[in-house]
N, C-alpha and C positions, 0 to 999 in steps of 0.2 A: 858786321859792326852792330852798336848797342849801344842805349842814351839813356840808359840806366841800370843795373846788377843789384844780384846776387849773390850767396853761395848757395846752393843748391847741389840736394840733386833731379837735375829738373828731367820736364817732361815738349813739348812742343805741343804748343796748340798754335791752329789756325784755324783764326777764326776770316770762314770765305762769308760769298755773298750768298751763295747756299749754302751751305753747311757748316759745323763748327767740329775739324774734329784735333781729331788726341792722336798722337806719336809719343812711344817711353821708347829708350833704350840705353843700353848697357855695354860696356868697352871694358872685357877683358883679355888679355893677353894680345890684343888689338884686332882682337873680334867682337864687327858688334852684334846685338843675338836685340830683336823688336822682343820686348817681356811687355808694353799694353800698346793698345787701339781702340778707339773711340766716338762713335759718329755720334751726328745730330742732323738732322734737314734743320732751315729756316725756308720758311714759307719767300716767297717774292717780292720785292718792297721794307723788307726787316733792313739791308743794310744799298745802299745803290750807289754804286761806285765810291767803296770805301768808306761811306762815312755813313753808318749808325741811326735810322731814324725811328727804331722801335727799341727803345733800350732793356728793359722786361724780356721782349722774345730773345735778346742774345743772350738776356743771361740763361736763363731757362735749357737755352739750347746748348749751352758751352755747361751744367751741370746734369744733363741727359747723357752728356756727351764723357766727360769726368766719372757716374754714374756706370757706362756701360765699358769702358775702356779699366774698373778699375784701379784706378791707383790711388796710393795712402797718401802720398808729395800734395804739399800745397803753394811749388812753384814752375811757373810756367815762364817759358821763351813765346815771347809772341811776337806778330808783324805789323807794317802799315805799310799800307799804299793807299793809291789814289792821288787825286787832287794837288792838295795842301802834302804831297813831299818832290822836294827837287833832289833829280842826283844830271851833277851833272859833270862832267868833263875840264878842267880849265891848265892853264900852266901856274906857274910863282915863280920868279925869279927863286932858284937852289939856296942856297941858308943851310946854317948848323943847324943839329937835327929840335934844340933847342928852342929857334925861330920859326917853326914852323909850321905851330898851333896858332898865332899874333899873326902872320902872315897869311896862311889864308882864310880865317876872321876876318882881315879886310880884303882878300879878292871875295869873302865870300859876296859883302856886298853889291860886289857890281852880277851878281848872277842872281840873285836867292830876291821874287817878286816881295815884301815882306819884309818887317822893320825886324835888323838880328836880333834883339833880344824878348821876336816871339815864337824862332822857335833852338832846335834844337839842334847844334851842327856835326855831325861829323865829317873824315875825311881817312882815305888813304893813296901812298903814293903809288902808280903800278908805271916809271922811269924815268932817264931821267936824262938829258941829252942837251950841248950846249948855253949850256948855264944854265937853263929850265927844270922844270920836277914836273911832270905832268901828274893827278892829282883827282882820284874821281873823289866828286863831291856830294855833300849828303846833308840838305834841312829839312824839316821838319817841321813842320807849326803844333807848338808846345799842346796845342788846344785838341788838336788829331791826338796825342800820343795820350795827352788825360780819356780822351776818350771812353780810347781802350779801354786802358787800365783801370775807369773807373767799371763793366762789367763784367771783366772779373772779378776786384778784385770785391764788386756785390754778389757773385758767382760763388764767393769764396774762398781762391786764388790768391796771389800772388804776381802781380810782373816784374819775375824776377830781370829777367833779361826785355828789351823791347828792340829787334829785327825789323828790317825787310824785305819784305814779298821774298825779292827776284833776287838777293843777295842768299838767301834759303835756299831757294831752286841750285846757282852754286855750290854753293853747300852739299848737299846731298850725289853732284851730278861730281863735284871730286872726292868725295869714297872712293863711292862708285866706279870713277870709269877714270882714278888718277892717268893712265899710259898715255892717253886724251889731249893732250899738252901742248904740240907741238902747233895745233893749229886754233882758228878761230869760230866756237861755236858757238850757237847762239840756243838758248834756252828759255823754252816761247811756251807761258804756263798762261791759258784762258780759258782766265773763270767765268762766272757768271757774270758780269755784264766788263768790268775789264778784264786784262788783258796786258801780260806782264814776258816785259824780255825784259834780257840778260844777256851782255856775249864774254865770254868767257875765254880766258887765250892763256897756257900758264898759271890756272889752282886759282886765278885772280881777272875780279872781272874789267873789266877792259868799255865796257859805255854799256846804258842800263835805262829802258825808259819804260810808262806803262802809260797804255791804250786804255781810255778809256768805249770797247769795246769786246763783250761776251762772247754764249750762249746762249745768253738772252735776246741779245739778236735775230740767232733762232728762232729760239720758241715763235718769240711775238713772230714774227714772220709767215713760222707755221698756222701761227693760231687764228693769224689775218688771212692770211689768203683760203682757210676752208670755215674760218668762222665757229675754231671751239673755242671750250677754257684750256687756260693754260695751260693749266695741270696737267689735262689732257694732250694738248699742245709741246706737252714739254717730253711728255715718255713715247709719242710718237715719230720724236726725234732722233733716241733712243735707238725705236728700231724695236720700239715693245706692241704688244697686239693690246690697240687701245681701239678696235672697234676701223682703226682709217688705213688706205692703201697707204705702203711704201711711196708707188709712183705720184701718188697724190701729193704726198712732204712732197720729190727730188726735185719744182723749182724751187720754193723757196732755201731748203737748202742748199742749191748752188748757185744762187740769186744775192747772197747772204755770202759764201764762202769765196766768191767773188769780190764784194767789201770787205771780207779779212784782208781777202791775200793784199789789196794796193793797200791797205791802212800800215800792210806789215812793211813794205813793198818801201811805204812812203819813211819808216823808219830806219831802217834799213837806207837805205840812198844819206838819210841823216848822218846815219854811220860812218860813211864811208865818207862824207865832204869834211870830220872831225879824227878821218885815224887812215894818216896816209898809206897808201899800196897795201894793203888788210884787207883781209878778204874771208867768210865768212867761209869755210869750211861745207859749215855737217848742221841742219835743225831738228835739235830735241825735243817734244811737244811734252807736256803736259796738262792738269785738273783737269774735270773733268766732262766737255767738250772736245777734251783731244783725242777722241776713243769715237765721232764721227764718223760713221763706218762712209771711203772712202776720201777724206780727207786729207790724211797723208799725203795719198796719192794725186789726186788733184793744184794741191799744197807745191807738191817735189817739180810736175812738170808746170810749173808757173812757174817758180822758184830757179831749175836747171841744178837744186841742190839738191842733196838727199835728203829725205824727211823720213826721221823715226819713234816714237811713242821711251815717255821716259818710262829710266826700270831703278825706283830707288832705290826697292831692297833687293839690288845684281849682289849688294858684296855682302846685305842682314841677311843673318841667323833669323831668321819665321819658322816660331811657337806653331806647331799646327791648330793649335786651334787660333790660333788669328789668320789662319791657311787662308780658308775658300774665302775672308773679305777681301784682303790683300790679292792672291788672285783674280777677283772680279774685276779694280779697276787701278792696278797695284800708281798707275801715273798721278791719281784724281787724285795723291797724298805727297808727292814732289814737298811743296812747300810744305810741310806737317814733316816729317822724313828733318827740311833739312834746317829745322827750326828746333829740332832734336836734338842733332848732336851740336850742335850750340853749350854751351862752358864757360864759367865763369872765369872771365879777364882774358879770354881771344879776344879776336878782333871780325870774326864772322871772312866776309870772301871780298 
């Protein structure tokens, strides 16, 4: 889905809470190839729960990621997430295609906690039955889109397409695993401050939700428990040698993992209440926090569902120049890859 777009040779620009990631892909003869990749880290509290608190720092990070990638183009696909984004499954009467937009807009007024003139509105149908159409409704405050567009423009780029993080997850999953269309798969991206969830089936989103919970919850718990700086706790969380014994970190990780599991379970319960007889068959984790030691096994045993790491480059040729960086943390690039797959005129997932 895109709220505004232009034509260009696009690259994906994932502006996250802890880092900016840039991915550019090219397609030829049905084969996708990674042609540019760049990252730049962001300090804590620069972006909090999807809200940019320090625009100049984000602008510099975007410029750094562009420089690291060496891209020559200026037009980027970006995405938004957070509290000012509403994604909801609704039902409308089955009407002729030319009337769907007007009917969706009328229905949206019952589900959006903002004035309709304050939002960009989009939607896509996911099925029809008994005279009604199931629709995924997407609304985001215009101020949120303009907030992200402003830092991109200040960095000298053009925000050609504005998408949604959770839909980008669906884009990359559909490319890399086109045969997994029979069962519902929950794609969960654990960012620094927001967890994005997208349940897909048959190549389309059937449920999506953002949860204000992420990797920073782990880091803050470690920092408080061990009375160490945030940066040291962040490194300790990932198992790096920073003078902290791993067994002293584990209790905090386990406590926060229990919280994470409960948050996601609540989301799954809500999904079950909106999707008759639909069952999630598998969970795919992405984002920087997805690679916490033991997290997959813990969540799988808690939920009784297979849990695996995302493989956003599974069907993408990776140039040897980028192989080492991709191999280090492939799942953290899932959103950026999904954004890089967008092209003018498509509707996303």
